[in-house]
C-alpha positions in Angstrom: -22.0 7.0 -22.4 -18.7 7.8 -24.1 -18.8 9.7 -27.4 -16.6 8.5 -30.3 -14.2 11.3 -29.6 -13.9 10.4 -26.0 -13.2 6.8 -27.0 -10.5 8.0 -29.3 -8.8 9.9 -26.6 -9.1 7.0 -24.2 -7.7 4.6 -26.7 -4.7 6.9 -27.3 -3.9 6.7 -23.6 -4.3 2.9 -23.7 -1.7 2.5 -26.4 0.7 5.4 -25.8 4.3 4.2 -25.2 6.0 5.2 -22.0 7.1 8.8 -22.4 9.3 11.2 -20.2 6.1 12.4 -18.6 5.1 8.9 -17.7 8.5 8.2 -16.1 8.2 11.4 -14.2 4.9 10.4 -12.8 6.2 6.9 -12.1 9.2 8.3 -10.1 7.1 10.8 -8.1 4.5 8.1 -7.3 7.2 5.6 -6.4 8.9 8.1 -4.0 5.6 8.7 -2.2 4.7 5.0 -2.0 8.2 4.2 -0.6 7.7 7.0 2.0 4.3 5.4 2.9 5.9 2.0 3.4 8.8 3.3 5.4 6.4 5.2 7.7 4.4 2.0 8.5 7.5 0.2 9.6 8.9 3.2 11.3 5.7 3.1 13.4 6.4 -0.5 14.5 10.0 0.1 15.6 9.0 3.4 17.3 6.3 1.5 19.1 8.8 -0.9 20.4 11.2 1.9 21.4 8.6 4.0 23.3 7.5 1.0 25.2 11.1 -0.1 26.0 12.1 3.4 27.2 8.8 3.7 29.2 7.6 6.7 27.3 4.5 4.6 26.8 2.9 1.5 28.3 2.0 -1.6 26.3 -1.6 -0.4 26.1 -0.6 3.1 25.0 1.7 1.6 22.4 -1.3 -0.3 21.0 -3.2 3.0 20.9 -0.3 4.7 19.1 -0.5 2.0 16.4 -4.3 2.0 16.2 -4.7 5.7 15.8 -2.3 5.5 12.9 -4.5 2.9 11.2 -7.6 4.9 12.0 -6.1 8.0 10.4 -5.2 6.0 7.3 -8.8 4.8 7.2 -10.2 8.4 7.4 -7.6 9.6 4.9 -8.4 6.8 2.4 -12.2 7.4 2.5 -11.8 11.2 2.1 -9.4 10.8 -0.7 -11.7 8.5 -2.6 -14.4 11.1 -2.7 -12.1 14.1 -3.3 -10.2 12.3 -6.1 -13.4 11.3 -8.0 -15.2 14.6 -7.7 -12.4 17.2 -7.6 -9.5 15.5 -9.4 -6.5 13.3 -8.7 -3.8 16.0 -8.7 -5.0 18.3 -5.9 -5.8 15.3 -3.7 -2.4 13.8 -4.3 -0.5 17.0 -3.6 -1.7 18.5 -0.3 -1.8 15.2 1.6 2.0 15.2 2.0 2.1 18.7 3.5 -0.4 17.5 6.2 1.7 14.4 6.9 5.0 16.3 7.0 3.9 19.0 9.4 2.2 16.7 11.8 5.2 14.2 11.8 7.7 17.0 12.5 5.5 18.3 15.3 5.2 14.7 16.7 9.0 14.5 16.9 8.9 17.1 19.7 6.0 15.5 21.7 6.3 16.1 25.4 4.1 13.1 26.3 2.4 10.0 24.7 -0.9 11.8 24.4 0.7 14.5 22.1 2.5 11.8 20.1 -0.8 9.9 19.6 -2.6 13.1 18.5 0.0 14.1 16.0 0.3 10.5 14.7 -3.4 10.5 14.0 -3.3 13.7 12.0 -0.2 12.6 10.1 -1.9 9.3 9.1 -4.9 11.1 7.7 -2.5 12.9 5.3 -0.7 9.7 4.5 -4.0 7.8 3.9 -4.2 9.4 0.4 -0.9 7.9 -0.8 -1.8 4.3 -1.5 -5.3 5.1 -2.9 -4.0 7.8 -5.2 -0.6 6.4 -6.1 -1.6 3.0 -7.4 -4.7 4.4 -9.2 -2.5 7.1 -10.9 -0.2 4.5 -12.3 -3.2 2.4 -13.5 -4.7 5.5 -15.3 -1.5 6.6 -17.0 0.1 3.3 -18.0 -0.6 1.6 -21.4 -3.2 -1.1 -21.0 -1.0 -3.9 -22.1 1.7 -2.8 -19.6 -0.6 -2.1 -16.6 0.4 -5.2 -14.7 4.1 -4.5 -15.3 4.1 -0.9 -14.2 1.7 -1.4 -11.2 3.9 -4.3 -10.1 7.1 -2.2 -10.6 5.6 0.6 -8.5 4.9 -2.0 -5.8 8.5 -3.1 -5.9 9.8 0.5 -5.4 7.2 1.2 -2.8 8.1 -1.9 -0.8 11.7 -1.1 -0.8 10.5 1.3 1.9 9.9 -1.7 4.2 13.6 -2.8 4.7 14.8 0.8 4.2 12.4 2.0 6.9 13.5 -0.7 9.3 17.1 -0.2 8.5 16.9 3.6 9.0 14.9 3.0 12.2 17.5 0.6 13.5 20.3 3.0 12.9 18.6 6.2 13.9 16.6 5.0 16.8 19.5 2.9 18.0 21.9 5.9 18.0 19.7 9.0 18.4 16.3 7.9 19.8 12.9 7.5 18.2 12.4 11.3 17.7 15.2 11.3 15.1 13.2 9.0 12.8 10.2 11.4 12.9 12.4 14.3 11.9 14.0 12.4 9.1 10.8 11.1 7.5 8.9 14.4 8.0 11.6 16.3 6.1 11.6 13.8 3.3 7.8 14.2 2.9 8.3 18.0 2.9 10.8 17.8 0.0 8.6 15.5 -2.0 5.6 17.9 -1.5 7.5 20.5 -3.5 8.7 18.0 -6.1 5.1 17.0 -6.9 3.7 20.5 -7.3 3.6 20.2 -11.2 2.2 16.7 -11.4 -0.5 16.6 -14.2 -4.1 15.7 -13.8 -5.3 12.3 -14.9 -6.5 12.7 -18.6 -9.0 9.8 -18.0 -10.6 11.9 -15.2 -10.6 15.0 -17.4 -12.3 13.1 -20.2 -15.0 11.8 -17.8 -15.7 15.4 -16.7 -15.9 16.8 -20.2 -12.6 18.7 -20.1 -11.3 17.2 -23.4 -9.0 20.0 -24.4 -7.0 19.7 -21.1 -6.9 16.0 -21.6 -5.7 16.4 -25.2 -2.8 18.5 -24.0 -1.6 15.9 -21.5 -2.2 13.0 -23.9 0.0 14.7 -26.5 2.9 14.7 -23.9 2.2 11.0 -23.2 2.5 10.2 -26.9 6.0 11.6 -27.5 7.4 8.0 -27.9 4.5 6.9 -30.2 2.1 4.1 -29.7 2.1 0.3 -29.2 0.3 -1.6 -32.0 -3.3 -2.2 -31.0 -3.5 -5.8 -30.0 -6.4 -8.0 -29.1 -6.6 -6.5 -25.6 -6.9 -2.9 -26.7 -9.6 -3.8 -29.3 -11.8 -5.3 -26.7 -14.7 -3.4 -25.2 -13.8 -2.2 -21.8 -14.8 -4.6 -19.1 -17.7 -3.6 -16.8 -17.9 -5.1 -13.3 -20.9 -4.7 -11.0 -20.0 -2.2 -8.2 -21.2 -4.5 -5.5 -19.2 -7.4 -6.8 -16.2 -5.2 -7.3 -16.4 -3.9 -3.7 -16.8 -7.4 -2.3 -13.7 -8.7 -4.0 -11.6 -5.5 -3.5 -12.5 -5.1 0.2 -11.8 -8.8 0.9 -8.5 -9.0 -1.1 -7.1 -5.7 0.1 -8.2 -6.1 3.7 -6.8 -9.6 3.9 -3.5 -8.6 2.4 -3.0 -5.5 4.6 -4.4 -7.1 7.8 -2.1 -10.1 7.5 0.8 -7.9 6.6 0.3 -5.3 9.4 -0.5 -8.0 12.0 2.8 -9.7 11.3 5.2 -6.9 10.5 3.9 -4.3 13.0 4.5 -6.6 15.9 7.6 -8.5 14.8 10.0 -6.6 16.9 7.8 -6.8 20.0 7.1 -10.5 19.5 10.8 -11.2 19.0 11.5 -9.2 22.2 9.0 -11.4 23.9 11.1 -14.5 23.0 14.0 -13.0 24.8 15.7 -11.2 21.9 16.9 -7.7 22.7 15.1 -4.8 21.1 18.1 -3.8 18.9 18.6 -7.5 17.8 14.9 -7.8 17.1 15.0 -4.8 14.9 17.9 -6.3 12.9 16.0 -9.6 12.6 12.9 -7.8 11.4 15.0 -5.8 8.9 16.4 -9.0 7.4 12.9 -10.5 7.1 11.7 -7.3 5.4 14.2 -7.8 2.5 11.4 -10.2 1.4 9.1 -7.2 0.8 10.7 -5.9 -2.5 11.5 -9.5 -3.5 7.9 -10.5 -3.1 6.7 -7.4 -5.0 9.1 -8.3 -7.8 7.8 -11.9 -8.0 4.3 -10.6 -8.0 5.0 -8.2 -10.8 6.5 -11.1 -12.9 3.6 -13.5 -12.2 0.6 -11.3 -12.5 0.8 -10.6 -16.3 2.0 -14.2 -17.0 -0.3 -16.4 -14.9 -3.1 -13.8 -14.8 -4.2 -11.6 -11.9 -6.6 -13.9 -10.2 -4.4 -17.0 -10.7 -1.5 -15.3 -9.0 -3.6 -14.0 -6.0 -5.5 -17.2 -5.0 -2.4 -19.5 -4.7 -0.5 -16.7 -2.9 -3.2 -16.5 -0.3 -3.1 -20.3 0.2 0.7 -20.4 0.5 0.6 -17.5 3.0 -1.7 -19.5 5.2 0.7 -22.4 5.2 3.8 -20.2 5.8 2.0 -18.4 8.6 1.4 -21.5 10.6 4.9 -22.7 10.0 6.4 -19.5 11.3 4.2 -19.7 14.5 5.9 -23.0 15.5 9.5 -22.0 14.7 11.8 -21.8 17.7 15.4 -21.4 16.4 16.9 -18.0 15.5 17.8 -19.1 12.0 14.4 -20.7 11.4 12.7 -17.6 12.7 14.5 -15.4 10.2 14.2 -17.9 7.3 10.5 -18.6 7.8 9.8 -14.9 8.5 11.5 -14.0 5.2 9.4 -16.5 3.3 6.2 -15.3 4.9 7.1 -11.7 4.2 7.8 -12.5 0.5 4.4 -14.1 0.2 2.6 -11.2 1.9 4.2 -8.8 -0.5 3.3 -10.9 -3.5 -0.2 -10.2 -2.3 0.4 -6.5 -1.7 1.8 -6.1 -5.2 -1.0 -8.1 -6.8 -4.0 -6.9 -4.8 -3.4 -3.4 -3.7 -1.3 -2.1 -6.6 -2.8 -3.9 -9.6 -6.1 -5.8 -8.9 -8.2 -3.4 -6.8 -7.9 -0.3 -9.1 -8.9 -2.5 -12.1 -12.1 -3.6 -10.5 -13.7 -0.1 -10.9 -14.5 2.2 -13.7 -12.7 5.6 -13.9 -15.7 7.6 -12.5 -15.8 5.4 -9.4 -12.1 4.2 -9.2 -10.9 6.4 -6.3 -14.1 5.8 -4.2 -13.9 2.1 -4.8 -10.2 1.7 -4.0 -10.5 4.3 -1.3 -13.3 2.4 0.4 -11.5 -0.9 0.0 -8.3 0.5 1.5 -10.3 2.4 4.1 -12.1 -0.7 5.4 -8.7 -2.5 5.4 -7.2 0.4 7.6 -10.3 0.3 9.9 -9.7 -3.4 10.5 -6.0 -2.8 11.1 -7.0 -0.2 13.6 -8.5 -3.0 15.7 -5.6 -5.4 15.1 -3.2 -4.1 17.7 -5.8 -4.7 20.4 -6.5 -8.2 19.0 -2.7 -9.0 19.1 -2.4 -7.5 22.5 -5.3 -9.6 23.8 -3.8 -12.8 22.3 -0.3 -12.0 23.7 -1.6 -11.4 27.2 -4.3 -14.1 27.3 -3.2 -16.9 25.0 -0.1 -18.3 23.2 1.2 -15.8 20.6 1.2 -18.7 18.1 -2.5 -18.2 17.8 -1.8 -15.0 15.8 -0.5 -17.1 13.0 -3.5 -19.3 12.9 -5.6 -16.1 12.5 -3.4 -15.0 9.6 -3.9 -18.4 8.0 -7.7 -18.3 8.5 -7.9 -14.8 7.0 -5.8 -15.8 4.0 -7.9 -18.9 3.2 -11.2 -16.9 3.4 -9.8 -14.3 1.0 -8.6 -17.1 -1.4 -12.2 -18.4 -1.5 -13.8 -15.0 -2.2 -11.4 -14.0 -4.9 -11.5 -17.6 -6.4 -15.3 -17.7 -6.7 -16.2 -14.0 -7.2 -13.1 -12.3 -8.6 -13.0 -11.6 -12.4 -9.8 -11.9 -14.4 -8.7 -8.4 -15.3 -5.4 -9.2 -17.1 -4.8 -6.6 -19.9 -8.4 -5.5 -19.9 -9.1 -1.9 -21.1 -10.1 0.6 -18.4 -13.5 2.0 -18.9 
């Protein structure tokens, strides 16, 4: 139970205008999220390259992708517990060092087994990024601006999609896949040092009785003053049953990431299977991925206007339609155009579900575990997805993949529609 003093501190965070400290946190979180997105798409192009150059077989390539998702799953779960019990700051700092070292070692792998092992360790480190990043923005942003800033961080994060593919196309095309590992590993190492003075979440400090430390951070957040308390900040904080929150969060996040990873991780390989060269397929995929930041931007505009739930459900339905349409496309122009539309819709969902909706479904004392568990289950499912895609490619028509994407999207639309609460501008408990 919150004391009156605790409520006052929390209310000060809810209404504090964006300060230099907030913008610093936003920039550092955004850089980490962009790195995370770039790494995911780096993995897809590297997978295509190591298969094309016979460094790995198709089965070994699937394993390479799968251990990355498995590492992200383990990292997400561990982060959830460490973040809730030991604080956000420490969890969010050391993960990048693990990722950086393992990625740099992976660049010098002498065989596919070594590459798979280092990829697994690197992914454990990177698993903390999404769980912590989006939750950090949610906990530092003013209540009436949470949708805006969570959506904005998703835009910045998802610039990593086309950027990662563009860098992969240039670096891998000219210097081989090892160059991409070196580049992204060094970027992570630089960011590790930049984040060493990141503050602890004052909401977490308040929950653990460390009010003086929280007060010191809140004062820095208040440098620009406060927003007038409106109807949203005068409401009692919304309480959502943990079981219901987990059901909705797991379904929404898993569906978003599973559809996204199933499509984007295999785009270069699927295009190559249609007779398009590996380099051309990378350029096709890069053009499609421009839809990622555009989709995140659209999501950030809609989510505080239409409402969180009423942005997410229609986006899932439209994703199902676009997925089926893409599966039947045969022309080069149509492949790029429909792929761009599907990518845009997928990233409306990523911006809405992963960055905004999921963290709002849980109270502060359970937020990292709730979002960590939801993201972890999503990563576990994506661990299995390369084998599912490989089975479909080898046994059935690849078009079946897009019917699966459609089915997952419609199921998620039903769960969020019937069980998901509306969290628009609701105070965080």
